[in-house]
Each structure stands twice: as structure tokens, then as C-alpha cells.
C-alpha positions in Angstrom: 0.1 -0.4 0.2 1.1 3.4 -0.6 0.4 6.8 0.4 0.0 9.7 -1.7 -1.2 12.9 -2.1 -5.1 13.3 -4.2 -6.4 15.6 -6.5 -7.5 18.0 -2.9 -4.4 17.7 -1.5 -5.1 15.1 1.2 -3.2 12.6 2.2 -4.9 9.2 1.5 -3.5 5.2 1.1 -4.6 4.0 -2.3 -3.5 0.5 -3.6 -3.2 1.7 -7.5 -1.8 5.0 -6.8 1.1 5.9 -8.8 4.5 4.7 -7.3 6.6 7.1 -6.0 9.6 6.9 -7.9 7.2 7.5 -10.9 6.1 11.1 -9.4 9.0 13.3 -11.1 8.2 11.5 -14.1 5.1 12.6 -14.2 5.8 15.8 -13.3 8.3 16.3 -16.3 5.3 15.8 -18.3 2.9 17.9 -17.3 6.0 19.9 -17.6 6.6 19.1 -20.9 2.9 19.7 -21.3 2.9 23.7 -20.3 5.9 24.1 -21.8 4.2 23.2 -25.5 1.0 25.8 -24.3 3.3 28.1 -23.9 5.2 27.5 -27.1 2.0 28.0 -29.0 2.1 31.9 -27.5 5.3 32.8 -30.3 6.0 29.8 -32.2 4.0 30.7 -35.2 4.6 35.0 -35.2 8.1 34.4 -37.1 5.7 32.3 -39.7 3.2 34.9 -40.1 4.7 36.3 -43.4 4.3 32.9 -45.4 1.0 31.9 -43.8 -0.5 35.2 -44.9 1.1 34.2 -48.5 0.2 30.1 -48.5 -3.5 30.9 -47.6 -4.2 33.8 -49.0 -4.8 36.1 -45.6 -5.6 39.9 -46.2 -3.3 41.9 -43.4 -6.6 42.9 -41.5 -7.1 39.1 -40.3 -3.7 37.5 -40.4 -3.0 38.7 -36.8 -6.2 36.7 -35.2 -3.9 34.0 -36.2 -1.9 34.7 -32.6 -4.6 36.8 -30.9 -7.2 33.7 -31.4 -5.3 31.9 -29.2 -4.8 34.6 -27.2 -7.7 35.7 -26.8 -9.2 31.8 -25.8 -5.8 30.7 -23.7 -7.0 34.5 -21.6 -10.0 34.5 -21.7 -10.9 31.1 -20.8 -8.3 30.7 -17.7 -10.5 31.0 -14.3 -13.6 28.9 -15.9 -10.4 25.9 -17.1 -9.1 26.3 -13.0 -12.2 25.6 -11.5 -13.2 23.0 -13.8 -10.3 21.2 -13.0 -11.2 21.6 -9.0 -15.0 20.5 -9.7 -14.2 17.7 -12.0 -10.9 16.3 -10.7 -7.8 17.7 -12.5 -6.2 14.7 -14.2 -9.4 14.2 -15.8 -8.9 18.4 -16.8 -5.4 18.0 -17.8 -6.5 15.0 -20.4 -9.5 16.5 -21.7 -7.5 20.0 -22.6 -4.5 18.6 -24.1 -6.7 16.5 -26.0 -8.7 19.6 -27.4 -5.5 21.3 -28.0 -3.4 18.2 -30.0 -6.5 18.3 -32.8 -6.9 21.8 -33.0 -3.0 21.6 -33.7 -4.1 18.9 -36.7 -6.7 20.5 -37.5 -4.6 23.8 -38.3 -2.0 22.4 -39.6 -4.0 20.9 -42.5 -6.1 24.2 -42.6 -6.9 25.3 -46.4 -8.4 28.5 -45.9 -7.4 31.0 -43.5 -10.7 31.2 -41.3 -9.8 26.9 -40.3 -6.8 28.2 -39.0 -8.1 31.0 -37.1 -10.5 28.4 -35.6 -7.8 26.0 -35.1 -5.8 28.5 -33.1 -8.8 29.5 -30.9 -9.3 25.7 -30.3 -5.9 25.7 -29.2 -6.0 28.4 -27.0 -9.3 26.6 -24.8 -7.5 23.0 -24.9 -4.6 25.6 -23.3 -6.6 26.9 -20.6 -8.4 23.9 -19.0 -5.1 22.3 -19.2 -2.9 24.6 -17.8 -4.6 25.5 -14.0 -4.6 21.9 -13.8 -0.4 21.5 -14.7 -0.4 23.5 -12.0 -2.3 22.5 -9.4 -1.2 19.2 -10.0 2.8 19.9 -9.6 2.3 22.0 -6.1 0.1 19.1 -4.6 1.9 16.3 -5.7 5.0 17.4 -5.0 6.6 15.5 -2.0 8.0 18.1 0.4 8.2 22.1 0.3 11.7 21.8 -1.1 10.2 20.4 -4.1 7.7 22.1 -4.0 9.9 25.3 -4.6 11.6 22.9 -6.9 8.9 22.9 -9.5 7.3 26.3 -8.7 10.9 27.2 -10.6 11.2 25.1 -13.5 7.2 26.1 -13.9 8.5 29.8 -13.7 11.1 29.1 -16.0 9.1 27.3 -18.7 6.8 30.0 -18.4 9.0 32.8 -19.3 11.4 31.2 -21.1 9.2 29.0 -23.5 8.3 32.5 -25.4 12.3 32.9 -26.3 12.3 28.7 -27.4 8.9 29.3 -29.5 10.8 32.1 -31.7 13.6 29.4 -32.2 11.7 26.7 -33.2 9.2 28.6 -34.8 12.8 29.9 -36.8 13.5 26.6 -37.6 10.6 24.9 -38.7 9.5 28.1 -40.6 12.8 28.4 -42.7 13.6 24.5 -43.0 10.3 23.0 -43.6 6.8 24.3 -43.7 4.6 27.2 -41.5 2.4 24.1 -41.1 5.2 22.3 -38.7 4.6 24.8 -36.0 1.2 22.9 -35.8 1.9 19.7 -36.6 5.2 19.6 -34.1 2.4 19.4 -31.0 0.8 15.8 -32.2 3.2 13.9 -31.3 3.9 15.6 -28.0 0.8 15.7 -27.3 0.2 11.9 -27.7 2.5 11.4 -25.6 1.1 12.9 -22.6 -2.1 11.6 -23.3 -0.7 8.3 -23.5 1.8 8.2 -20.1 -0.7 10.3 -17.5 -2.6 7.7 -17.1 0.1 5.9 -16.0 2.8 8.9 -13.9 -0.1 10.9 -12.7 -2.4 10.1 -9.4 -6.2 10.5 -10.5 -8.7 11.4 -8.0 -12.3 12.7 -8.3 -13.3 16.5 -8.3 -14.4 18.6 -5.0 -18.4 17.8 -4.1 -20.4 21.3 -5.1 -22.6 22.4 -7.4 -21.0 24.5 -10.0 -21.3 28.3 -10.5 -22.4 28.8 -14.1 -23.4 32.8 -13.3 -19.4 33.3 -11.9 -18.1 31.4 -15.2 -20.1 33.2 -17.4 -18.7 36.7 -16.0 -15.2 35.4 -15.2 -15.0 34.7 -18.9 -16.4 37.5 -20.1 -14.4 39.7 -18.5 -11.2 38.2 -19.1 -12.0 38.0 -22.6 -13.6 41.5 -23.1 -10.8 43.0 -21.5 -8.2 40.6 -24.0 -10.3 41.8 -26.9 -10.3 45.2 -26.1 -6.3 45.5 -25.4 -5.9 43.5 -28.6 -7.4 45.8 -30.9 -6.1 49.0 -29.1 -2.8 49.2 -31.0 -4.2 49.2 -34.5 -7.7 51.2 -33.9 -7.0 53.4 -30.6 -7.4 53.6 -27.1 -10.7 55.4 -28.4 -12.0 53.8 -30.7 -15.9 52.4 -29.8 -15.0 48.1 -30.2 -11.8 49.1 -27.6 -14.0 51.4 -25.2 -16.4 48.9 -25.6 -14.8 45.6 -24.9 -13.1 47.3 -22.0 -16.5 48.7 -20.5 -18.1 45.5 -21.2 -15.2 43.5 -19.1 -15.3 46.4 -15.8 -19.3 45.6 -15.4 -18.9 41.6 -15.6 -15.9 42.4 -13.2 -18.1 44.2 -11.5 -21.0 41.2 -11.7 -18.4 38.2 -10.6 -17.7 40.7 -7.6 -21.1 41.1 -6.3 -22.4 37.3 -7.4 -19.3 35.2 -5.7 -19.9 36.6 -2.8 -23.7 34.9 -2.4 -23.3 31.4 -4.0 -22.2 28.6 -1.7 -19.9 27.0 -4.2 -17.7 29.6 -6.1 -15.5 29.6 -9.1 -13.1 32.2 -7.4 -13.8 32.6 -3.5 -13.3 35.9 -2.6 -11.3 35.3 0.7 -7.8 34.7 -2.4 -7.6 37.8 -2.8 -7.9 38.5 0.8 -4.2 37.9 1.1 -1.8 40.9 1.1 1.0 38.4 0.1 -1.0 36.7 -2.9 -2.1 40.2 -4.1 1.3 41.8 -4.4 2.4 38.1 -6.2 -0.4 39.0 -8.5 0.5 42.3 -9.2 3.6 41.9 -9.6 3.3 39.2 -12.4 0.7 41.3 -13.9 3.6 44.2 -14.4 6.5 42.6 -15.3 4.9 40.3 -17.9 3.6 43.5 -19.5 7.1 44.4 -19.1 8.0 41.1 -21.4 6.4 42.2 -24.0 8.7 45.0 -25.3 11.6 42.3 -25.5 9.0 40.2 -27.5 8.2 42.4 -29.9 10.4 45.5 -30.0 13.8 43.6 -30.4 12.3 40.6 -32.6 11.5 43.9 -34.8 14.7 45.8 -34.2 17.1 42.1 -35.2 15.3 41.9 -38.7 14.4 45.3 -39.2 17.8 47.2 -38.5 20.1 44.6 -37.9 18.7 42.9 -41.3 18.9 39.3 -39.2 16.7 35.8 -40.6 13.7 34.2 -38.5 15.9 32.1 -37.5 18.6 33.8 -36.3 16.2 35.9 -34.6 14.9 33.2 -33.0 18.7 31.8 -32.1 19.8 35.4 -30.5 17.4 35.1 -27.1 19.1 31.8 -26.4 21.3 33.5 -23.9 17.7 34.8 -22.3 16.4 31.7 -22.3 20.1 29.7 -20.9 19.7 32.5 -17.8 16.0 31.7 -17.6 16.6 28.0 -17.3 20.2 28.9 -15.1 18.6 30.4 -12.4 15.5 28.2 -12.0 18.1 26.3 -10.2 19.7 28.7 -8.0 16.1 30.4 -7.6 14.4 27.6 -5.0 17.6 27.2 -2.1 18.1 31.1 -2.4 14.1 31.2 -1.4 14.6 28.8 1.3 17.0 30.8 2.9 16.3 35.0 2.6 12.4 34.6 1.6 10.6 35.9 -1.7 10.9 39.7 -0.5 14.3 40.2 -1.6 14.7 38.5 -4.8 11.8 40.1 -6.4 13.0 43.5 -5.3 16.3 42.5 -6.8 14.8 40.7 -9.9 12.7 43.7 -10.6 15.3 45.9 -10.5 17.0 43.9 -12.8 14.5 43.6 -15.4 14.3 47.7 -14.6 17.6 47.8 -15.9 18.2 45.3 -18.7 15.1 47.7 -19.9 16.7 51.0 -19.8 20.2 49.6 -21.3 18.1 48.7 -24.4 16.2 52.7 -24.4 20.3 53.4 -24.8 21.1 51.6 -28.5 22.6 53.7 -30.9 22.3 53.6 -34.9 25.5 52.3 -35.2 25.1 49.2 -32.4 25.3 45.5 -33.4 23.6 42.6 -31.4 27.1 42.7 -29.3 27.0 45.7 -28.4 23.5 46.4 -27.6 21.6 43.6 -27.4 23.5 40.5 -26.1 24.0 41.9 -22.6 20.6 42.8 -21.7 19.4 39.8 -22.8 21.1 38.2 -20.9 20.6 40.1 -17.8 17.3 39.9 -18.5 17.0 36.5 -18.4 19.0 36.0 -15.4 16.1 38.5 -13.8 13.6 37.4 -15.2 14.5 33.6 -13.3 15.0 35.3 -10.3 11.2 37.0 -10.3 8.7 34.4 -11.4 9.3 31.4 -9.2 8.9 34.0 -5.8 6.6 35.6 -7.3 3.9 32.5 -8.2 4.9 31.0 -4.1 3.5 34.4 -2.7 0.4 33.3 -5.0 0.3 29.6 -4.2 1.6 30.1 -1.0 -0.8 29.0 2.0 -3.6 28.0 -0.8 -6.5 25.8 0.4 -6.1 22.4 -1.4 -9.5 22.6 -2.8 -8.7 25.9 -4.4 -5.3 25.2 -6.2 -7.0 25.3 -9.9 -8.7 28.3 -8.9 -5.6 30.0 -7.9 -3.7 28.7 -10.6 -6.1 29.9 -12.8 -6.4 33.4 -11.1 -1.8 33.6 -11.4 -1.6 32.6 -15.3 -4.9 35.3 -15.8 -2.9 38.6 -14.7 0.4 36.7 -17.2 -2.0 36.4 -19.7 -4.2 39.8 -19.2 -0.8 41.6 -17.9 0.6 40.6 -21.4 -2.1 41.9 -23.1 -1.8 45.2 -21.4 2.0 45.4 -21.4 1.8 45.0 -25.2 -1.1 47.1 -26.4 0.9 50.0 -23.9 4.2 49.3 -25.6 3.2 49.3 -28.9 0.6 52.6 -28.2 4.0 54.2 -26.8 6.1 52.8 -29.7 3.6 54.3 -32.3 3.5 57.0 -30.6 7.1 58.0 -30.6 7.7 56.6 -34.3 9.6 58.4 -37.1 8.9 57.7 -40.7 11.1 55.1 -41.9 12.9 54.9 -38.5 12.8 52.0 -36.1 14.8 53.6 -33.0 13.1 56.8 -31.5 9.7 54.7 -30.3 11.7 51.9 -29.8 13.5 53.8 -27.3 10.5 55.6 -25.3 8.9 51.7 -25.4 11.7 50.7 -23.5 11.5 52.9 -21.1 7.7 52.2 -20.5 8.8 49.0 -20.1 11.2 49.8 -17.4 8.3 51.7 -15.8 6.5 48.7 -15.3 9.4 47.3 -13.1 9.8 50.3 -11.5 5.8 50.2 -10.3 6.1 46.2 -9.7 9.0 47.3 -7.2 7.0 50.1 -5.3 4.4 46.9 -5.4 6.4 44.9 -3.5 8.2 47.4 -0.6 4.5 48.9 0.1 2.4 46.2 0.7 5.6 43.4 2.8 8.8 45.1 3.4 7.3 47.9 4.9 4.4 45.8 6.4 7.4 43.5 7.5 9.0 46.5 9.8 5.9 48.3 10.5 5.7 45.4 14.1 9.7 46.2 15.1 9.2 50.0 14.8 
């Protein structure tokens, strides 16, 4: 007989439980699936020109190959997290991966623009169902606190570094194969995950109780409305009816969600989750830091290809130092958190991110990759690796096991919305400062805007954690 942690985080004796020696393999398998979800946020970006030519996209709709995935993923994460709590996290994970894999196959076979956009939206929905279950399963499957910190560090590294790996892999597949392989590559990974998960990951029925239908509708509507508006803001302007309407609709639905969640017996998102000052700090920091990171993906890629004439593959490979810094720090951050706590690491990490953006803002017309980009990318990777795991541990620390899925969905929703807000703001600042036929004037102001976001993250940590800790001593 073996003892294991069930889906509600409670130890139980279970003769059919996965052997302890297999738990590490199960955690690695879930991280592989999470990497697949994150890769798909960027893997297709460098292939967009060839997709547009191959399927006959008009310029106005080509962006929805990326936005369709982002909208479904960001809009459905809260719902996906709660469904994992109700249905059982392994079951939700398997269903989500199955949808994601089938949609990837359909997208690779797409004969027309509408087909591909629909496949990308289904991919996003599958990822939104499976991704919160990944984090919840990782946190309750870890045998002790040290293992839990290591799992959070690896999850954070995958979440941040996976985007840069997507650029590299997308460049390789597009340059030496076809854009369709940016979709097909998910199919064998998804099949392997679906085959092995029942053997390596424990399953227990979900939490009892009625499902909060009204909360599901309002939470999904609020997140979707906000993401929809922010996606369109750089192109249509912040005062356009569709952007204002989306933001207003999202705000109204959010207010309805806040009111209803106080009155139902089994809420989609318990209000108590947002009464913890440490958890709120982690959510704010994640939102601001993900927003700042969008400057790296959006601006640096353009600088490399427009100013330095890098090929898509070379532009992807240029991000390897940043990815290496993230994954290298993931090995040390858990021990640093155990020794020093989250607060000093968050302050140092956010200051490092701020310095990397300020460094990039100083790029000159005669600079090259080695003099203007390599150093900031490496610094950014190290600082990001130092930041995201402590923020994640603040969000998930002390969480009731039955709410692990909802908290995971809340954390990833904050990251997706932060990325959407950051991208919209950074692109708007870039456009406002742009000079015809010149990339750098607008880019410098946009990098400084990203630095401002991470400065706000530092202020948040100091205001909500440092001052509160020193007040009793004073």
C-alpha cells in the first residue's frame, strides 16, 4: 500500500496510486505539456508572412492567427481552473490536452484562413483547461516544500523561457520546412502526454458541490472582453468604440462577478483568495512583469530583423542567452527563496529587469547585436528567473487544496492579461514616438515604458511587503 496526495491535496492510502518513483516522471510530463502551451503563444509569430502568402490572408485578419489563441487562452483560464477543481485535475488536464492536440492537427491541415483561426481558438481553449491543472497537480504532487519550490521554479522558467524557445523553434521549422510544422509539432508531444499521464499522475474525483454557472459566465466574459479590447487597442486606438466597449463590458462583468461570488455557496473564485496581502502582491507583480516582458518579444524581434537584417531563424537564436539565463536561475532560485524569502528576490529581480530595459533604450544607430542586445537579454533572463518563482510562491502559498486550480487559473490569467495590457501600452507608446522609416525613436520610449512597469512592481513589493514587515518592529 502506498500513500499519495490526492486531487484535493489530502494524503490518502491507495493501492492503485502511482508509485513514488514515478512521480518525478509525471511532473516532467506535465511541464512538457505546459511548455507546449507556452510555445504556441510565439512559435507561429515568425511564420506569419508565409502563412499570409500560403493561405491568402488579408492583412487585417492575419493577426488573428496569434490573437485567436491569446483570446481563448486568456479568457478561459479562470473557468479552466475551476473546472479542474470540480471535475478532477487529471481529467481536466487530459481533456484539455486532447482538444489542444486535435486542434493542432486541424490547424496544420488548414486549407483556408477561417479554418486556421478557428483551430487556434480551440488550441487556446484546450490550453486554458489543461494549464491550471498542470500547476495545481505540481503543487499537490510535490513530496515536500523543497520539491514544491523546485517545481514552481521550473514551471516559472517554462512560462517565461518557453516564449523565447518558441521563437527559435518557429524559425527553424519555418526556414527549413513549412509553417504547417509549427502546428504539427504539437501532435506527437500531445499523444505522448495523453498515453503516459494515466500511468504517471494520480487521479481522484473532483471536489463536490454545484458548479457556479453565473460566475463562470461573468469571469469568462470579463477576461475575454478585456483581452479583446487590449488586442485591438494598438491598431484601432484607445478611444475607438470597439476598444472602449470591450473595456467597459469587461469592467461591468467584473463587478457582477465580485457581487455574485459573495453570495453563492460554491463560487468560481472565492473572494477570500484576494484578501491575502501576499497573494495580491504576487498577482500585481506577475501582471506588471509580464507586461514589461512584451517589449522584449515585440521590439527586440523587430529590431533584429528590421535594423540588423537577421533572418527569422537568426532572430530566434539571438534569444538563446535570455533563455539560458532563465533556466540557469531556476536551479538556484528555490534555495534562495528558502534562505532569504520572496521579498528581497522580487526587489532584486525587478530592478534587474528595469536595468535591462533601460540598457536597451540606449541602443544607437551604429550598434550591433553584441554591443546593444546580448548583454540586456542575458541580464533580463537572469532577472526574470529570479522574479517569477517567488511571485508564484506568494500566489500559491497557503492555498486551500480545494482552491488550487482556481488559484492557478487566477495566476495565469493575471499573466495573460498583464501581457495583453503591456503589449497594448508598449505598442501605443512606440507608435506615438515613431518616425517614418526609423525604428529606434519609438522603440527607445517603449523600452523606457517597460522599465516603468517593473519600477511599479518594485514599489508594490516595498509598499505591501517590506513596510508591513518592518512596522511591528518600529
